[in-house]
Backbone as CSV, one residue per row, in Angstrom:
resi,resn,N_x,N_y,N_z,CA_x,CA_y,CA_z,C_x,C_y,C_z
1,MET,-21.785,-13.313,-15.273,-20.573,-13.455,-14.505,-20.040,-12.063,-14.169
2,THR,-19.677,-11.848,-12.907,-19.136,-10.584,-12.450,-17.633,-10.698,-12.293
3,ILE,-16.954,-9.728,-12.832,-15.498,-9.700,-12.680,-15.180,-8.790,-11.503
4,VAL,-14.487,-9.350,-10.525,-14.114,-8.598,-9.333,-12.664,-8.172,-9.477
5,LYS,-12.442,-6.869,-9.419,-11.072,-6.362,-9.518,-10.404,-6.442,-8.154
6,SER,-9.149,-6.811,-8.153,-8.368,-6.836,-6.928,-7.974,-5.412,-6.569
7,ASP,-7.683,-5.198,-5.306,-7.218,-3.864,-4.911,-5.702,-3.752,-5.048
8,GLY,-5.074,-4.796,-5.557,-3.634,-4.750,-5.794,-2.792,-4.633,-4.547
9,GLY,-3.368,-4.980,-3.394,-2.636,-4.893,-2.139,-2.614,-3.493,-1.543
10,ILE,-3.299,-2.557,-2.194,-3.282,-1.167,-1.723,-3.913,-1.045,-0.340
11,VAL,-5.020,-1.733,-0.124,-5.690,-1.643,1.172,-4.766,-2.130,2.279
12,ASP,-4.108,-3.260,2.052,-3.179,-3.783,3.064,-2.034,-2.818,3.333
13,THR,-1.448,-2.288,2.271,-0.319,-1.369,2.409,-0.721,-0.105,3.158
14,CYS,-1.839,0.490,2.754,-2.303,1.729,3.394,-2.694,1.477,4.850
15,ALA,-3.319,0.341,5.109,-3.720,0.020,6.479,-2.493,-0.163,7.372
16,GLU,-1.440,-0.771,6.834,-0.196,-0.923,7.603,0.402,0.437,7.936
17,GLN,0.407,1.343,6.952,0.932,2.687,7.180,0.107,3.414,8.239
18,ALA,-1.198,3.242,8.189,-2.090,3.875,9.165,-1.835,3.315,10.559
19,ALA,-1.639,1.999,10.642,-1.379,1.372,11.940,-0.070,1.898,12.543
20,LEU,0.944,2.056,11.707,2.217,2.590,12.194,2.055,4.022,12.700
21,LEU,1.305,4.838,11.969,1.084,6.215,12.410,0.274,6.247,13.700
22,SER,-0.711,5.367,13.809,-1.527,5.370,15.029,-0.692,4.959,16.247
23,LYS,0.216,4.005,16.064,1.100,3.607,17.166,2.014,4.760,17.559
24,ARG,2.541,5.449,16.544,3.404,6.589,16.834,2.624,7.704,17.525
25,ALA,1.395,7.926,17.089,0.556,8.960,17.707,0.332,8.653,19.176
26,HIS,0.164,7.376,19.492,-0.033,6.972,20.881,1.252,7.166,21.689
27,LYS,2.369,6.678,21.155,3.637,6.766,21.879,4.070,8.208,22.107
28,GLU,3.856,9.047,21.099,4.319,10.433,21.182,3.211,11.389,21.607
29,ALA,2.030,10.856,21.873,0.867,11.674,22.252,0.638,12.801,21.246
30,LEU,0.667,12.434,19.956,0.436,13.423,18.901,-0.978,13.974,19.006
31,SER,-1.086,15.264,18.905,-2.403,15.883,18.899,-2.321,17.211,18.168
32,GLY,-3.457,17.821,17.952,-3.511,19.140,17.334,-2.905,19.197,15.953
33,ALA,-2.138,20.249,15.714,-1.575,20.508,14.393,-0.610,19.415,13.944
34,ALA,0.165,18.868,14.868,1.114,17.808,14.508,0.364,16.580,13.988
35,ARG,-0.698,16.190,14.692,-1.506,15.052,14.264,-2.162,15.338,12.918
36,ASP,-2.737,16.524,12.785,-3.426,16.874,11.546,-2.479,16.859,10.355
37,ALA,-1.258,17.331,10.552,-0.268,17.333,9.474,0.099,15.911,9.066
38,GLU,0.321,15.048,10.042,0.662,13.648,9.748,-0.483,12.950,9.012
39,VAL,-1.709,13.211,9.447,-2.879,12.609,8.801,-2.988,13.095,7.357
40,ALA,-2.791,14.385,7.136,-2.875,14.950,5.785,-1.823,14.343,4.858
41,ILE,-0.611,14.185,5.383,0.467,13.587,4.585,0.113,12.156,4.202
42,LEU,-0.381,11.397,5.159,-0.715,10.002,4.887,-1.898,9.896,3.927
43,LEU,-2.895,10.752,4.079,-4.037,10.746,3.156,-3.586,11.043,1.727
44,ASP,-2.668,11.982,1.575,-2.144,12.290,0.245,-1.412,11.080,-0.324
45,GLY,-0.669,10.395,0.524,0.015,9.177,0.087,-0.959,8.095,-0.340
46,PHE,-2.052,7.939,0.407,-3.081,6.961,0.029,-3.634,7.303,-1.353
47,ARG,-3.965,8.592,-1.541,-4.542,9.040,-2.809,-3.581,8.748,-3.958
48,GLN,-2.314,9.042,-3.763,-1.319,8.807,-4.804,-1.189,7.319,-5.130
49,GLN,-1.213,6.473,-4.114,-1.110,5.034,-4.359,-2.305,4.537,-5.159
50,ILE,-3.478,5.044,-4.840,-4.684,4.620,-5.553,-4.638,5.110,-7.000
51,VAL,-4.238,6.355,-7.205,-4.177,6.931,-8.555,-3.131,6.208,-9.399
52,ARG,-1.977,5.923,-8.808,-0.892,5.253,-9.539,-1.265,3.856,-10.003
53,SER,-2.200,3.232,-9.312,-2.551,1.850,-9.663,-3.302,1.776,-10.982
54,GLY,-3.791,2.906,-11.474,-4.415,2.970,-12.795,-5.737,2.243,-12.884
55,SER,-5.967,1.680,-14.036,-7.272,1.074,-14.321,-7.397,-0.345,-13.791
56,ASP,-6.357,-0.828,-13.122,-6.402,-2.192,-12.604,-7.348,-2.343,-11.424
57,ILE,-7.733,-1.214,-10.813,-8.593,-1.273,-9.628,-9.752,-0.296,-9.760
58,ASP,-10.721,-0.450,-8.909,-11.826,0.496,-8.805,-11.515,1.392,-7.610
59,PRO,-11.144,2.653,-7.843,-10.730,3.541,-6.749,-11.786,3.702,-5.652
60,GLU,-13.043,3.761,-6.020,-14.101,3.910,-5.017,-14.191,2.675,-4.130
61,ASP,-14.032,1.517,-4.732,-14.073,0.272,-3.964,-12.894,0.196,-3.001
62,VAL,-11.724,0.580,-3.470,-10.531,0.577,-2.617,-10.722,1.545,-1.452
63,ALA,-11.250,2.722,-1.740,-11.468,3.720,-0.685,-12.461,3.194,0.353
64,ARG,-13.523,2.564,-0.093,-14.507,1.992,0.847,-13.883,0.916,1.715
65,LYS,-13.138,0.016,1.079,-12.486,-1.069,1.835,-11.495,-0.510,2.854
66,LEU,-10.729,0.485,2.435,-9.728,1.063,3.328,-10.396,1.776,4.498
67,ALA,-11.409,2.574,4.237,-12.118,3.283,5.312,-12.719,2.291,6.294
68,THR,-13.291,1.220,5.791,-13.879,0.192,6.652,-12.811,-0.458,7.517
69,ARG,-11.679,-0.802,6.912,-10.596,-1.441,7.664,-10.078,-0.509,8.758
70,LEU,-9.920,0.772,8.444,-9.415,1.726,9.432,-10.383,1.868,10.602
71,ARG,-11.668,1.894,10.312,-12.673,1.979,11.386,-12.656,0.721,12.251
72,LEU,-12.466,-0.425,11.619,-12.380,-1.677,12.386,-11.148,-1.668,13.289
73,TYR,-10.023,-1.209,12.762,-8.818,-1.094,13.591,-9.084,-0.190,14.791
74,ALA,-9.719,0.955,14.539,-10.004,1.906,15.623,-10.907,1.276,16.672
75,ASP,-11.871,0.469,16.236,-12.793,-0.185,17.173,-12.095,-1.195,18.074
76,THR,-10.968,-1.725,17.618,-10.276,-2.744,18.418,-9.344,-2.138,19.466
77,LEU,-9.083,-0.843,19.362,-8.151,-0.207,20.302,-8.814,0.078,21.636
78,TYR,-8.021,0.045,22.654,-8.505,0.348,23.995,-8.734,1.845,24.145
79,ASP,-9.602,2.207,25.063,-9.883,3.618,25.310,-8.664,4.351,25.845
80,GLU,-7.686,3.610,26.365,-6.465,4.232,26.872,-5.554,4.701,25.741
81,MET,-5.950,4.472,24.499,-5.149,4.868,23.341,-5.923,5.886,22.489
82,PRO,-6.353,7.003,23.080,-7.204,7.930,22.332,-6.519,8.568,21.122
83,GLU,-5.219,8.809,21.220,-4.512,9.420,20.090,-4.502,8.483,18.892
84,ALA,-4.262,7.212,19.146,-4.232,6.223,18.071,-5.609,6.072,17.435
85,LYS,-6.638,6.000,18.267,-8.004,5.896,17.752,-8.360,7.107,16.907
86,GLU,-8.015,8.285,17.399,-8.338,9.532,16.694,-7.674,9.563,15.320
87,VAL,-6.429,9.137,15.239,-5.725,9.109,13.960,-6.435,8.180,12.986
88,LEU,-6.772,6.992,13.425,-7.441,6.034,12.536,-8.802,6.544,12.071
89,LEU,-9.554,7.144,12.975,-10.872,7.656,12.598,-10.737,8.850,11.647
90,ARG,-9.767,9.703,11.878,-9.552,10.841,10.968,-9.125,10.350,9.587
91,LEU,-8.299,9.335,9.549,-7.890,8.772,8.262,-9.090,8.167,7.533
92,ALA,-9.920,7.426,8.247,-11.114,6.832,7.629,-12.025,7.922,7.057
93,GLU,-12.236,8.982,7.826,-13.076,10.085,7.353,-12.454,10.761,6.138
94,GLY,-11.152,10.942,6.154,-10.469,11.551,5.022,-10.557,10.717,3.760
95,VAL,-10.421,9.411,3.908,-10.540,8.505,2.767,-11.957,8.577,2.204
96,GLU,-12.935,8.615,3.067,-14.326,8.692,2.613,-14.583,10.019,1.881
97,ARG,-14.014,11.106,2.351,-14.187,12.407,1.688,-13.521,12.391,0.312
98,GLN,-12.364,11.754,0.211,-11.669,11.673,-1.083,-12.501,10.886,-2.085
99,GLU,-13.213,9.884,-1.567,-14.023,9.024,-2.427,-15.208,9.793,-2.999
100,ALA,-15.768,10.717,-2.218,-16.985,11.435,-2.622,-16.768,12.381,-3.772
């Protein structure tokens, strides 16, 4: 029997935060240093949420699920929303790097 640990809602919470940032990036046409700073702040927040959850979750599994969800969100966006797509893809890459 395999025991599957829940992600404690972290993936949903982080994905919602990412979606909000991607919408803001689109509306405000965030790019360059401003975008990079926002992405870095959010990635740090993701890391802190995962660390705070303690032993109740598998951090690598949460990171994989979150990166996958962010890439799926990016795939659903229209090409007319390049700033939003870029934010989601950068977040997914950052989550994957944190996992490694």
